PyMOL Python script that loads the backbone (N, CA, C, O; Angstrom):
from pymol import cmd

cmd.read_pdbstr("""\
ATOM      1  N   ASP A   1       4.303  10.549 -62.366  1.00  0.00           N
ATOM      2  CA  ASP A   1       5.713  10.500 -62.013  1.00  0.00           C
ATOM      3  C   ASP A   1       5.939  10.028 -60.581  1.00  0.00           C
ATOM      4  O   ASP A   1       6.956   9.404 -60.278  1.00  0.00           O
ATOM      5  N   LEU A   2       5.006  10.325 -59.725  1.00  0.00           N
ATOM      6  CA  LEU A   2       5.181   9.988 -58.311  1.00  0.00           C
ATOM      7  C   LEU A   2       5.078   8.478 -58.058  1.00  0.00           C
ATOM      8  O   LEU A   2       5.855   7.930 -57.276  1.00  0.00           O
ATOM      9  N   VAL A   3       4.142   7.814 -58.704  1.00  0.00           N
ATOM     10  CA  VAL A   3       3.936   6.378 -58.475  1.00  0.00           C
ATOM     11  C   VAL A   3       5.172   5.559 -58.875  1.00  0.00           C
ATOM     12  O   VAL A   3       5.606   4.724 -58.083  1.00  0.00           O
ATOM     13  N   PRO A   4       5.756   5.755 -60.059  1.00  0.00           N
ATOM     14  CA  PRO A   4       6.964   4.991 -60.381  1.00  0.00           C
ATOM     15  C   PRO A   4       8.124   5.272 -59.423  1.00  0.00           C
ATOM     16  O   PRO A   4       8.899   4.370 -59.106  1.00  0.00           O
ATOM     17  N   ALA A   5       8.243   6.502 -58.968  1.00  0.00           N
ATOM     18  CA  ALA A   5       9.317   6.842 -58.025  1.00  0.00           C
ATOM     19  C   ALA A   5       9.119   6.119 -56.699  1.00  0.00           C
ATOM     20  O   ALA A   5      10.082   5.644 -56.097  1.00  0.00           O
ATOM     21  N   ILE A   6       7.879   6.036 -56.248  1.00  0.00           N
ATOM     22  CA  ILE A   6       7.580   5.335 -54.998  1.00  0.00           C
ATOM     23  C   ILE A   6       7.840   3.841 -55.158  1.00  0.00           C
ATOM     24  O   ILE A   6       8.401   3.206 -54.265  1.00  0.00           O
ATOM     25  N   GLU A   7       7.430   3.278 -56.299  1.00  0.00           N
ATOM     26  CA  GLU A   7       7.657   1.861 -56.544  1.00  0.00           C
ATOM     27  C   GLU A   7       9.151   1.545 -56.601  1.00  0.00           C
ATOM     28  O   GLU A   7       9.598   0.511 -56.102  1.00  0.00           O
ATOM     29  N   LEU A   8       9.907   2.437 -57.208  1.00  0.00           N
ATOM     30  CA  LEU A   8      11.359   2.262 -57.265  1.00  0.00           C
ATOM     31  C   LEU A   8      11.965   2.319 -55.868  1.00  0.00           C
ATOM     32  O   LEU A   8      12.834   1.518 -55.526  1.00  0.00           O
ATOM     33  N   ALA A   9      11.503   3.267 -55.071  1.00  0.00           N
ATOM     34  CA  ALA A   9      12.011   3.398 -53.706  1.00  0.00           C
ATOM     35  C   ALA A   9      11.670   2.156 -52.880  1.00  0.00           C
ATOM     36  O   ALA A   9      12.495   1.696 -52.091  1.00  0.00           O
ATOM     37  N   ILE A  10      10.486   1.622 -53.051  1.00  0.00           N
ATOM     38  CA  ILE A  10      10.079   0.418 -52.325  1.00  0.00           C
ATOM     39  C   ILE A  10      10.950  -0.766 -52.758  1.00  0.00           C
ATOM     40  O   ILE A  10      11.379  -1.567 -51.928  1.00  0.00           O
ATOM     41  N   GLY A  11      11.202  -0.865 -54.058  1.00  0.00           N
ATOM     42  CA  GLY A  11      12.053  -1.942 -54.561  1.00  0.00           C
ATOM     43  C   GLY A  11      13.461  -1.859 -54.022  1.00  0.00           C
ATOM     44  O   GLY A  11      14.044  -2.872 -53.635  1.00  0.00           O
ATOM     45  N   ARG A  12      14.004  -0.673 -53.996  1.00  0.00           N
ATOM     46  CA  ARG A  12      15.363  -0.491 -53.462  1.00  0.00           C
ATOM     47  C   ARG A  12      15.424  -0.787 -51.969  1.00  0.00           C
ATOM     48  O   ARG A  12      16.397  -1.356 -51.473  1.00  0.00           O
ATOM     49  N   PHE A  13      14.376  -0.393 -51.266  1.00  0.00           N
ATOM     50  CA  PHE A  13      14.326  -0.682 -49.828  1.00  0.00           C
ATOM     51  C   PHE A  13      14.319  -2.189 -49.594  1.00  0.00           C
ATOM     52  O   PHE A  13      15.001  -2.681 -48.694  1.00  0.00           O
ATOM     53  N   ALA A  14      13.555  -2.921 -50.395  1.00  0.00           N
ATOM     54  CA  ALA A  14      13.512  -4.381 -50.259  1.00  0.00           C
ATOM     55  C   ALA A  14      14.882  -4.988 -50.548  1.00  0.00           C
ATOM     56  O   ALA A  14      15.304  -5.918 -49.859  1.00  0.00           O
ATOM     57  N   GLU A  15      15.577  -4.472 -51.558  1.00  0.00           N
ATOM     58  CA  GLU A  15      16.922  -4.958 -51.869  1.00  0.00           C
ATOM     59  C   GLU A  15      17.877  -4.701 -50.715  1.00  0.00           C
ATOM     60  O   GLU A  15      18.655  -5.578 -50.339  1.00  0.00           O
ATOM     61  N   LEU A  16      17.817  -3.502 -50.153  1.00  0.00           N
ATOM     62  CA  LEU A  16      18.696  -3.165 -49.028  1.00  0.00           C
ATOM     63  C   LEU A  16      18.406  -4.028 -47.812  1.00  0.00           C
ATOM     64  O   LEU A  16      19.326  -4.442 -47.106  1.00  0.00           O
ATOM     65  N   ARG A  17      17.141  -4.300 -47.567  1.00  0.00           N
ATOM     66  CA  ARG A  17      16.768  -5.144 -46.433  1.00  0.00           C
ATOM     67  C   ARG A  17      17.308  -6.563 -46.643  1.00  0.00           C
ATOM     68  O   ARG A  17      17.825  -7.173 -45.707  1.00  0.00           O
ATOM     69  N   ALA A  18      17.189  -7.090 -47.866  1.00  0.00           N
ATOM     70  CA  ALA A  18      17.698  -8.429 -48.165  1.00  0.00           C
ATOM     71  C   ALA A  18      19.216  -8.477 -47.987  1.00  0.00           C
ATOM     72  O   ALA A  18      19.751  -9.434 -47.428  1.00  0.00           O
ATOM     73  N   LEU A  19      19.904  -7.436 -48.465  1.00  0.00           N
ATOM     74  CA  LEU A  19      21.359  -7.388 -48.296  1.00  0.00           C
ATOM     75  C   LEU A  19      21.750  -7.293 -46.827  1.00  0.00           C
ATOM     76  O   LEU A  19      22.732  -7.902 -46.402  1.00  0.00           O
ATOM     77  N   SER A  20      20.999  -6.544 -46.067  1.00  0.00           N
ATOM     78  CA  SER A  20      21.274  -6.409 -44.641  1.00  0.00           C
ATOM     79  C   SER A  20      21.103  -7.743 -43.932  1.00  0.00           C
ATOM     80  O   SER A  20      21.906  -8.102 -43.071  1.00  0.00           O
ATOM     81  N   ASP A  21      20.059  -8.475 -44.292  1.00  0.00           N
ATOM     82  CA  ASP A  21      19.846  -9.797 -43.705  1.00  0.00           C
ATOM     83  C   ASP A  21      20.987 -10.741 -44.073  1.00  0.00           C
ATOM     84  O   ASP A  21      21.448 -11.524 -43.242  1.00  0.00           O
ATOM     85  N   GLU A  22      21.435 -10.663 -45.312  1.00  0.00           N
ATOM     86  CA  GLU A  22      22.533 -11.512 -45.767  1.00  0.00           C
ATOM     87  C   GLU A  22      23.825 -11.195 -45.022  1.00  0.00           C
ATOM     88  O   GLU A  22      24.579 -12.100 -44.666  1.00  0.00           O
ATOM     89  N   VAL A  23      24.077  -9.919 -44.789  1.00  0.00           N
ATOM     90  CA  VAL A  23      25.269  -9.510 -44.034  1.00  0.00           C
ATOM     91  C   VAL A  23      25.209 -10.067 -42.615  1.00  0.00           C
ATOM     92  O   VAL A  23      26.225 -10.512 -42.081  1.00  0.00           O
ATOM     93  N   ALA A  24      24.027 -10.045 -42.002  1.00  0.00           N
ATOM     94  CA  ALA A  24      23.888 -10.579 -40.652  1.00  0.00           C
ATOM     95  C   ALA A  24      24.170 -12.074 -40.615  1.00  0.00           C
ATOM     96  O   ALA A  24      24.848 -12.559 -39.710  1.00  0.00           O
ATOM     97  N   VAL A  25      23.654 -12.802 -41.593  1.00  0.00           N
ATOM     98  CA  VAL A  25      23.874 -14.248 -41.656  1.00  0.00           C
ATOM     99  C   VAL A  25      25.354 -14.548 -41.862  1.00  0.00           C
ATOM    100  O   VAL A  25      25.915 -15.418 -41.196  1.00  0.00           O
ATOM    101  N   LEU A  26      25.982 -13.831 -42.780  1.00  0.00           N
ATOM    102  CA  LEU A  26      27.399 -14.054 -43.055  1.00  0.00           C
ATOM    103  C   LEU A  26      28.266 -13.702 -41.850  1.00  0.00           C
ATOM    104  O   LEU A  26      29.266 -14.370 -41.584  1.00  0.00           O
ATOM    105  N   GLY A  27      27.888 -12.659 -41.126  1.00  0.00           N
ATOM    106  CA  GLY A  27      28.619 -12.291 -39.916  1.00  0.00           C
ATOM    107  C   GLY A  27      28.529 -13.382 -38.861  1.00  0.00           C
ATOM    108  O   GLY A  27      29.508 -13.675 -38.174  1.00  0.00           O
ATOM    109  N   ASN A  28      27.358 -13.977 -38.735  1.00  0.00           N
ATOM    110  CA  ASN A  28      27.175 -15.066 -37.786  1.00  0.00           C
ATOM    111  C   ASN A  28      28.006 -16.285 -38.194  1.00  0.00           C
ATOM    112  O   ASN A  28      28.629 -16.931 -37.351  1.00  0.00           O
ATOM    113  N   GLN A  29      28.009 -16.592 -39.492  1.00  0.00           N
ATOM    114  CA  GLN A  29      28.806 -17.717 -39.975  1.00  0.00           C
ATOM    115  C   GLN A  29      30.296 -17.479 -39.741  1.00  0.00           C
ATOM    116  O   GLN A  29      31.027 -18.411 -39.404  1.00  0.00           O
ATOM    117  N   LEU A  30      30.742 -16.262 -39.912  1.00  0.00           N
ATOM    118  CA  LEU A  30      32.142 -15.938 -39.672  1.00  0.00           C
ATOM    119  C   LEU A  30      32.499 -16.125 -38.201  1.00  0.00           C
ATOM    120  O   LEU A  30      33.568 -16.643 -37.878  1.00  0.00           O
ATOM    121  N   GLN A  31      31.610 -15.708 -37.321  1.00  0.00           N
ATOM    122  CA  GLN A  31      31.857 -15.860 -35.888  1.00  0.00           C
ATOM    123  C   GLN A  31      31.958 -17.336 -35.510  1.00  0.00           C
ATOM    124  O   GLN A  31      32.820 -17.721 -34.721  1.00  0.00           O
ATOM    125  N   ILE A  32      31.074 -18.162 -36.077  1.00  0.00           N
ATOM    126  CA  ILE A  32      31.116 -19.600 -35.812  1.00  0.00           C
ATOM    127  C   ILE A  32      32.424 -20.183 -36.326  1.00  0.00           C
ATOM    128  O   ILE A  32      33.049 -21.009 -35.660  1.00  0.00           O
ATOM    129  N   ARG A  33      32.833 -19.751 -37.510  1.00  0.00           N
ATOM    130  CA  ARG A  33      34.092 -20.246 -38.094  1.00  0.00           C
ATOM    131  C   ARG A  33      35.284 -19.890 -37.213  1.00  0.00           C
ATOM    132  O   ARG A  33      36.185 -20.707 -37.024  1.00  0.00           O
ATOM    133  N   LYS A  34      35.290 -18.667 -36.673  1.00  0.00           N
ATOM    134  CA  LYS A  34      36.377 -18.255 -35.783  1.00  0.00           C
ATOM    135  C   LYS A  34      36.399 -19.114 -34.522  1.00  0.00           C
ATOM    136  O   LYS A  34      37.465 -19.498 -34.042  1.00  0.00           O
ATOM    137  N   THR A  35      35.220 -19.409 -33.992  1.00  0.00           N
ATOM    138  CA  THR A  35      35.118 -20.239 -32.798  1.00  0.00           C
ATOM    139  C   THR A  35      35.633 -21.646 -33.082  1.00  0.00           C
ATOM    140  O   THR A  35      36.351 -22.228 -32.268  1.00  0.00           O
ATOM    141  N   LEU A  36      35.261 -22.193 -34.248  1.00  0.00           N
ATOM    142  CA  LEU A  36      35.744 -23.517 -34.629  1.00  0.00           C
ATOM    143  C   LEU A  36      37.265 -23.532 -34.763  1.00  0.00           C
ATOM    144  O   LEU A  36      37.924 -24.463 -34.300  1.00  0.00           O
ATOM    145  N   ASP A  37      37.811 -22.509 -35.391  1.00  0.00           N
ATOM    146  CA  ASP A  37      39.264 -22.435 -35.547  1.00  0.00           C
ATOM    147  C   ASP A  37      39.973 -22.330 -34.196  1.00  0.00           C
ATOM    148  O   ASP A  37      41.032 -22.925 -33.998  1.00  0.00           O
ATOM    149  N   ARG A  38      39.388 -21.576 -33.276  1.00  0.00           N
ATOM    150  CA  ARG A  38      39.975 -21.440 -31.948  1.00  0.00           C
ATOM    151  C   ARG A  38      39.935 -22.783 -31.204  1.00  0.00           C
ATOM    152  O   ARG A  38      40.898 -23.156 -30.535  1.00  0.00           O
ATOM    153  N   ALA A  39      38.814 -23.503 -31.328  1.00  0.00           N
ATOM    154  CA  ALA A  39      38.693 -24.810 -30.674  1.00  0.00           C
ATOM    155  C   ALA A  39      39.667 -25.808 -31.286  1.00  0.00           C
ATOM    156  O   ALA A  39      40.274 -26.603 -30.569  1.00  0.00           O
ATOM    157  N   LYS A  40      39.818 -25.771 -32.607  1.00  0.00           N
ATOM    158  CA  LYS A  40      40.803 -26.646 -33.240  1.00  0.00           C
ATOM    159  C   LYS A  40      42.198 -26.323 -32.716  1.00  0.00           C
ATOM    160  O   LYS A  40      42.998 -27.228 -32.478  1.00  0.00           O
ATOM    161  N   GLY A  41      42.491 -25.050 -32.538  1.00  0.00           N
ATOM    162  CA  GLY A  41      43.788 -24.645 -31.996  1.00  0.00           C
ATOM    163  C   GLY A  41      44.015 -25.195 -30.601  1.00  0.00           C
ATOM    164  O   GLY A  41      45.125 -25.613 -30.271  1.00  0.00           O
ATOM    165  N   VAL A  42      42.973 -25.198 -29.779  1.00  0.00           N
ATOM    166  CA  VAL A  42      43.080 -25.751 -28.429  1.00  0.00           C
ATOM    167  C   VAL A  42      43.398 -27.238 -28.503  1.00  0.00           C
ATOM    168  O   VAL A  42      44.277 -27.730 -27.795  1.00  0.00           O
ATOM    169  N   LEU A  43      42.674 -27.954 -29.370  1.00  0.00           N
ATOM    170  CA  LEU A  43      42.908 -29.395 -29.498  1.00  0.00           C
ATOM    171  C   LEU A  43      44.305 -29.692 -30.033  1.00  0.00           C
ATOM    172  O   LEU A  43      44.943 -30.662 -29.623  1.00  0.00           O
ATOM    173  N   ILE A  44      44.767 -28.862 -30.939  1.00  0.00           N
ATOM    174  CA  ILE A  44      46.106 -29.047 -31.503  1.00  0.00           C
ATOM    175  C   ILE A  44      47.177 -28.779 -30.446  1.00  0.00           C
ATOM    176  O   ILE A  44      48.109 -29.566 -30.285  1.00  0.00           O
ATOM    177  N   ASP A  45      47.038 -27.665 -29.728  1.00  0.00           N
ATOM    178  CA  ASP A  45      48.051 -27.274 -28.739  1.00  0.00           C
ATOM    179  C   ASP A  45      48.066 -28.182 -27.512  1.00  0.00           C
ATOM    180  O   ASP A  45      49.131 -28.622 -27.080  1.00  0.00           O
ATOM    181  N   LYS A  46      46.895 -28.461 -26.951  1.00  0.00           N
ATOM    182  CA  LYS A  46      46.838 -29.210 -25.694  1.00  0.00           C
ATOM    183  C   LYS A  46      46.949 -30.716 -25.874  1.00  0.00           C
ATOM    184  O   LYS A  46      47.507 -31.411 -25.024  1.00  0.00           O
ATOM    185  N   TYR A  47      46.416 -31.217 -26.984  1.00  0.00           N
ATOM    186  CA  TYR A  47      46.318 -32.667 -27.130  1.00  0.00           C
ATOM    187  C   TYR A  47      47.104 -33.219 -28.314  1.00  0.00           C
ATOM    188  O   TYR A  47      47.030 -34.413 -28.605  1.00  0.00           O
ATOM    189  N   GLY A  48      47.851 -32.365 -28.995  1.00  0.00           N
ATOM    190  CA  GLY A  48      48.714 -32.809 -30.074  1.00  0.00           C
ATOM    191  C   GLY A  48      47.996 -33.385 -31.285  1.00  0.00           C
ATOM    192  O   GLY A  48      48.568 -34.174 -32.037  1.00  0.00           O
ATOM    193  N   MET A  49      46.762 -32.993 -31.468  1.00  0.00           N
ATOM    194  CA  MET A  49      46.013 -33.483 -32.616  1.00  0.00           C
ATOM    195  C   MET A  49      46.410 -32.706 -33.868  1.00  0.00           C
ATOM    196  O   MET A  49      46.894 -31.578 -33.780  1.00  0.00           O
ATOM    197  N   SER A  50      46.205 -33.310 -35.019  1.00  0.00           N
ATOM    198  CA  SER A  50      46.394 -32.576 -36.270  1.00  0.00           C
ATOM    199  C   SER A  50      45.138 -31.748 -36.521  1.00  0.00           C
ATOM    200  O   SER A  50      44.128 -31.914 -35.838  1.00  0.00           O
ATOM    201  N   GLU A  51      45.209 -30.864 -37.497  1.00  0.00           N
ATOM    202  CA  GLU A  51      44.042 -30.039 -37.802  1.00  0.00           C
ATOM    203  C   GLU A  51      42.876 -30.903 -38.275  1.00  0.00           C
ATOM    204  O   GLU A  51      41.730 -30.680 -37.885  1.00  0.00           O
ATOM    205  N   ALA A  52      43.175 -31.882 -39.112  1.00  0.00           N
ATOM    206  CA  ALA A  52      42.123 -32.775 -39.613  1.00  0.00           C
ATOM    207  C   ALA A  52      41.514 -33.598 -38.475  1.00  0.00           C
ATOM    208  O   ALA A  52      40.299 -33.794 -38.430  1.00  0.00           O
ATOM    209  N   GLU A  53      42.352 -34.075 -37.565  1.00  0.00           N
ATOM    210  CA  GLU A  53      41.846 -34.851 -36.427  1.00  0.00           C
ATOM    211  C   GLU A  53      40.975 -33.999 -35.519  1.00  0.00           C
ATOM    212  O   GLU A  53      39.937 -34.452 -35.036  1.00  0.00           O
ATOM    213  N   SER A  54      41.399 -32.767 -35.290  1.00  0.00           N
ATOM    214  CA  SER A  54      40.621 -31.892 -34.404  1.00  0.00           C
ATOM    215  C   SER A  54      39.274 -31.549 -35.025  1.00  0.00           C
ATOM    216  O   SER A  54      38.261 -31.515 -34.326  1.00  0.00           O
ATOM    217  N   PHE A  55      39.252 -31.291 -36.340  1.00  0.00           N
ATOM    218  CA  PHE A  55      37.985 -31.005 -37.003  1.00  0.00           C
ATOM    219  C   PHE A  55      37.084 -32.230 -36.961  1.00  0.00           C
ATOM    220  O   PHE A  55      35.889 -32.117 -36.691  1.00  0.00           O
ATOM    221  N   SER A  56      37.651 -33.389 -37.225  1.00  0.00           N
ATOM    222  CA  SER A  56      36.877 -34.628 -37.205  1.00  0.00           C
ATOM    223  C   SER A  56      36.316 -34.895 -35.811  1.00  0.00           C
ATOM    224  O   SER A  56      35.179 -35.348 -35.673  1.00  0.00           O
ATOM    225  N   PHE A  57      37.107 -34.615 -34.781  1.00  0.00           N
ATOM    226  CA  PHE A  57      36.642 -34.792 -33.402  1.00  0.00           C
ATOM    227  C   PHE A  57      35.439 -33.901 -33.120  1.00  0.00           C
ATOM    228  O   PHE A  57      34.436 -34.360 -32.574  1.00  0.00           O
ATOM    229  N   ILE A  58      35.536 -32.643 -33.488  1.00  0.00           N
ATOM    230  CA  ILE A  58      34.434 -31.697 -33.259  1.00  0.00           C
ATOM    231  C   ILE A  58      33.202 -32.138 -34.043  1.00  0.00           C
ATOM    232  O   ILE A  58      32.091 -32.155 -33.513  1.00  0.00           O
ATOM    233  N   GLN A  59      33.406 -32.491 -35.295  1.00  0.00           N
ATOM    234  CA  GLN A  59      32.295 -32.880 -36.159  1.00  0.00           C
ATOM    235  C   GLN A  59      31.594 -34.138 -35.649  1.00  0.00           C
ATOM    236  O   GLN A  59      30.366 -34.173 -35.568  1.00  0.00           O
ATOM    237  N   SER A  60      32.363 -35.163 -35.306  1.00  0.00           N
ATOM    238  CA  SER A  60      31.746 -36.411 -34.848  1.00  0.00           C
ATOM    239  C   SER A  60      31.055 -36.239 -33.501  1.00  0.00           C
ATOM    240  O   SER A  60      30.000 -36.829 -33.268  1.00  0.00           O
ATOM    241  N   LEU A  61      31.640 -35.436 -32.613  1.00  0.00           N
ATOM    242  CA  LEU A  61      31.011 -35.187 -31.326  1.00  0.00           C
ATOM    243  C   LEU A  61      29.706 -34.414 -31.498  1.00  0.00           C
ATOM    244  O   LEU A  61      28.720 -34.687 -30.814  1.00  0.00           O
ATOM    245  N   ALA A  62      29.708 -33.457 -32.408  1.00  0.00           N
ATOM    246  CA  ALA A  62      28.484 -32.693 -32.681  1.00  0.00           C
ATOM    247  C   ALA A  62      27.388 -33.605 -33.226  1.00  0.00           C
ATOM    248  O   ALA A  62      26.224 -33.482 -32.848  1.00  0.00           O
ATOM    249  N   MET A  63      27.764 -34.507 -34.105  1.00  0.00           N
ATOM    250  CA  MET A  63      26.769 -35.423 -34.667  1.00  0.00           C
ATOM    251  C   MET A  63      26.243 -36.387 -33.608  1.00  0.00           C
ATOM    252  O   MET A  63      25.038 -36.627 -33.530  1.00  0.00           O
ATOM    253  N   SER A  64      27.137 -36.937 -32.797  1.00  0.00           N
ATOM    254  CA  SER A  64      26.710 -37.925 -31.805  1.00  0.00           C
ATOM    255  C   SER A  64      25.856 -37.290 -30.703  1.00  0.00           C
ATOM    256  O   SER A  64      24.954 -37.936 -30.169  1.00  0.00           O
ATOM    257  N   GLU A  65      26.133 -36.044 -30.368  1.00  0.00           N
ATOM    258  CA  GLU A  65      25.358 -35.366 -29.329  1.00  0.00           C
ATOM    259  C   GLU A  65      24.209 -34.538 -29.895  1.00  0.00           C
ATOM    260  O   GLU A  65      23.436 -33.931 -29.153  1.00  0.00           O
ATOM    261  N   ARG A  66      24.114 -34.527 -31.216  1.00  0.00           N
ATOM    262  CA  ARG A  66      23.064 -33.762 -31.915  1.00  0.00           C
ATOM    263  C   ARG A  66      23.071 -32.294 -31.508  1.00  0.00           C
ATOM    264  O   ARG A  66      22.045 -31.701 -31.175  1.00  0.00           O
ATOM    265  N   LYS A  67      24.274 -31.742 -31.550  1.00  0.00           N
ATOM    266  CA  LYS A  67      24.466 -30.325 -31.252  1.00  0.00           C
ATOM    267  C   LYS A  67      25.169 -29.675 -32.435  1.00  0.00           C
ATOM    268  O   LYS A  67      25.703 -30.362 -33.306  1.00  0.00           O
ATOM    269  N   LYS A  68      25.164 -28.373 -32.457  1.00  0.00           N
ATOM    270  CA  LYS A  68      25.863 -27.637 -33.509  1.00  0.00           C
ATOM    271  C   LYS A  68      27.355 -27.656 -33.223  1.00  0.00           C
ATOM    272  O   LYS A  68      27.787 -27.675 -32.070  1.00  0.00           O
ATOM    273  N   MET A  69      28.131 -27.651 -34.299  1.00  0.00           N
ATOM    274  CA  MET A  69      29.587 -27.665 -34.142  1.00  0.00           C
ATOM    275  C   MET A  69      30.067 -26.441 -33.369  1.00  0.00           C
ATOM    276  O   MET A  69      31.018 -26.534 -32.593  1.00  0.00           O
ATOM    277  N   GLY A  70      29.427 -25.311 -33.569  1.00  0.00           N
ATOM    278  CA  GLY A  70      29.797 -24.105 -32.844  1.00  0.00           C
ATOM    279  C   GLY A  70      29.630 -24.253 -31.344  1.00  0.00           C
ATOM    280  O   GLY A  70      30.443 -23.749 -30.569  1.00  0.00           O
ATOM    281  N   ASP A  71      28.563 -24.955 -30.930  1.00  0.00           N
ATOM    282  CA  ASP A  71      28.329 -25.183 -29.504  1.00  0.00           C
ATOM    283  C   ASP A  71      29.403 -26.102 -28.915  1.00  0.00           C
ATOM    284  O   ASP A  71      29.893 -25.874 -27.810  1.00  0.00           O
ATOM    285  N   ILE A  72      29.756 -27.135 -29.668  1.00  0.00           N
ATOM    286  CA  ILE A  72      30.812 -28.044 -29.214  1.00  0.00           C
ATOM    287  C   ILE A  72      32.137 -27.292 -29.114  1.00  0.00           C
ATOM    288  O   ILE A  72      32.894 -27.478 -28.161  1.00  0.00           O
ATOM    289  N   ALA A  73      32.409 -26.444 -30.102  1.00  0.00           N
ATOM    290  CA  ALA A  73      33.656 -25.672 -30.101  1.00  0.00           C
ATOM    291  C   ALA A  73      33.729 -24.747 -28.886  1.00  0.00           C
ATOM    292  O   ALA A  73      34.786 -24.613 -28.270  1.00  0.00           O
ATOM    293  N   GLU A  74      32.623 -24.118 -28.547  1.00  0.00           N
ATOM    294  CA  GLU A  74      32.605 -23.238 -27.373  1.00  0.00           C
ATOM    295  C   GLU A  74      32.899 -24.025 -26.098  1.00  0.00           C
ATOM    296  O   GLU A  74      33.598 -23.539 -25.209  1.00  0.00           O
ATOM    297  N   GLN A  75      32.364 -25.243 -26.015  1.00  0.00           N
ATOM    298  CA  GLN A  75      32.610 -26.064 -24.831  1.00  0.00           C
ATOM    299  C   GLN A  75      34.069 -26.526 -24.765  1.00  0.00           C
ATOM    300  O   GLN A  75      34.637 -26.642 -23.679  1.00  0.00           O
ATOM    301  N   ILE A  76      34.660 -26.782 -25.907  1.00  0.00           N
ATOM    302  CA  ILE A  76      36.077 -27.152 -25.933  1.00  0.00           C
ATOM    303  C   ILE A  76      36.931 -25.995 -25.460  1.00  0.00           C
ATOM    304  O   ILE A  76      37.856 -26.183 -24.670  1.00  0.00           O
ATOM    305  N   ILE A  77      36.627 -24.797 -25.940  1.00  0.00           N
ATOM    306  CA  ILE A  77      37.375 -23.609 -25.541  1.00  0.00           C
ATOM    307  C   ILE A  77      37.242 -23.365 -24.039  1.00  0.00           C
ATOM    308  O   ILE A  77      38.198 -22.968 -23.373  1.00  0.00           O
ATOM    309  N   ALA A  78      36.026 -23.611 -23.514  1.00  0.00           N
ATOM    310  CA  ALA A  78      35.781 -23.407 -22.087  1.00  0.00           C
ATOM    311  C   ALA A  78      36.398 -24.500 -21.226  1.00  0.00           C
ATOM    312  O   ALA A  78      36.418 -24.384 -20.000  1.00  0.00           O
ATOM    313  N   GLY A  79      36.904 -25.563 -21.856  1.00  0.00           N
ATOM    314  CA  GLY A  79      37.540 -26.650 -21.118  1.00  0.00           C
ATOM    315  C   GLY A  79      36.575 -27.695 -20.605  1.00  0.00           C
ATOM    316  O   GLY A  79      36.950 -28.535 -19.788  1.00  0.00           O
ATOM    317  N   LYS A  80      35.335 -27.658 -21.071  1.00  0.00           N
ATOM    318  CA  LYS A  80      34.321 -28.616 -20.596  1.00  0.00           C
ATOM    319  C   LYS A  80      34.393 -29.946 -21.362  1.00  0.00           C
ATOM    320  O   LYS A  80      33.921 -30.972 -20.874  1.00  0.00           O
ATOM    321  N   ILE A  81      34.979 -29.921 -22.548  1.00  0.00           N
ATOM    322  CA  ILE A  81      35.103 -31.129 -23.364  1.00  0.00           C
ATOM    323  C   ILE A  81      36.559 -31.306 -23.741  1.00  0.00           C
ATOM    324  O   ILE A  81      37.244 -30.348 -24.100  1.00  0.00           O
ATOM    325  N   HIS A  82      37.021 -32.533 -23.656  1.00  0.00           N
ATOM    326  CA  HIS A  82      38.378 -32.857 -24.111  1.00  0.00           C
ATOM    327  C   HIS A  82      38.383 -34.300 -24.596  1.00  0.00           C
ATOM    328  O   HIS A  82      37.562 -35.111 -24.168  1.00  0.00           O
ATOM    329  N   PRO A  83      39.319 -34.615 -25.498  1.00  0.00           N
ATOM    330  CA  PRO A  83      39.361 -35.988 -26.030  1.00  0.00           C
ATOM    331  C   PRO A  83      39.827 -37.002 -25.002  1.00  0.00           C
ATOM    332  O   PRO A  83      39.912 -38.193 -25.303  1.00  0.00           O
TER     333      PRO A  83
END
""", "prot")
cmd.dss("prot")
cmd.show_as("cartoon", "prot")
cmd.util.cbc("prot")
cmd.orient("prot")
C-alpha cells in the first residue's frame, strides 16, 4: 500500500510543479503584454499614431534591432525611443 501512495504523491508533485512553471510563464507574458499596451498608449497619445501603427512600429523596430518587443516597449515608455 505504501509504494502506490508514494508513486501517486510523486506524480501529483510533478503535476503541481509543471502547473507552477506554467503560471510563472503566463505571468511573465502578461507583464510583457501590459508593457506593450502601455508603450502603444504612449505612441498614440504623444505622436498621434493609431493602435495598428504603434504596434507595427514596435514590431518592426524590434526586428530591425534584433531585440524583444518588450525591451523596445520599455525604451519607448522611458522616452529613449520615439518615431
